[in-house]
N, C-alpha and C positions, 0 to 999 in steps of 0.2 A: 401351875406354878413353875414347872420345869421348863415349859416353852417360853414363859416370860423371861426367865434367866438366860435361856439359850438365845433368844432374840436380843437381849441386852448385851450378851457376850459378843455376838456377831457385830452389833452396832459399835461396841468399843473397839473391836478389832478393825473394823472399817475406818474408824477415826484414826487409829494408830497408823494404818497404812497411808491414809491421806496426809497425815502429818509428815511421815517419812518421805512421801512423794514430793510434797511441797518444799521440804528442806533440800531435797536433791535438785529440784528445779532452780532453787535460789543459788545453790552452789554451781550449777551448770551455767547459769546466767552470769555469775561473777568470774567464771573461769577457774575455779578452785576444785574441780572434780578430780578425785584420785581413783585409782583402780578399785579399791574396796568400796567406794561409794556406788559402784554400779549394781550392787546387790541391794535391792529394795526389800527390806524386812521391817516389820513393825517393831516398835520399841515395846517390849512386854514387861517393863519394870513395874508399872502400876496398873496392869490390865485388870486386876481384881477390883481395884478402886474405881477404875473407869467403867467396869461392868455394873457396879452398884450405882454409879452416877447415871448410867444410861437407862436404868429402870425408870427414872423420872423424866426421860425424854418424851417429847411430844409425839414421836413416832412409835412409842411403845405403850405408854399408859392408857391412852384413850381406847385402844383396841381391847386391852385386857380388862379395863374397867367396864366396858360395854358387855364383853363376854361374861364377866362375873355377874353383872346385873341381870342379864338374860337368864343365866343359869339359876340364880336365886328366884327369879320371877316364875320360871317354868316349874321349879321344884315346889314353890308355894302353891301354884295353881293345881298341880297334880296331887298334892296332899290335901287340898281344901275340899 
C-alpha cells in the first residue's frame, strides 16, 4: 500500500512539473517570459488531491491489482 501511494505521488509530481514546463513554453513562445519564470517548480497546491487521483491512473492500478491478486493466490495455495 505504501508503494502504491508513493508511485501515485511521484506520478502527480511529474504531472505538476509537466504542466509547469508547458506553461513556461507557452510564455516563451509568446515572448512574455520574466526572470522569475525561469525557475521551473511544480505547483503543489493540490498535490494531495492529484496523488489520490493518480491512484486510479492506468500506469498505477494494473500493476498493483496484479500484485495483490498474485499475493492472494499464493497465500491461498500455501494455506490449502
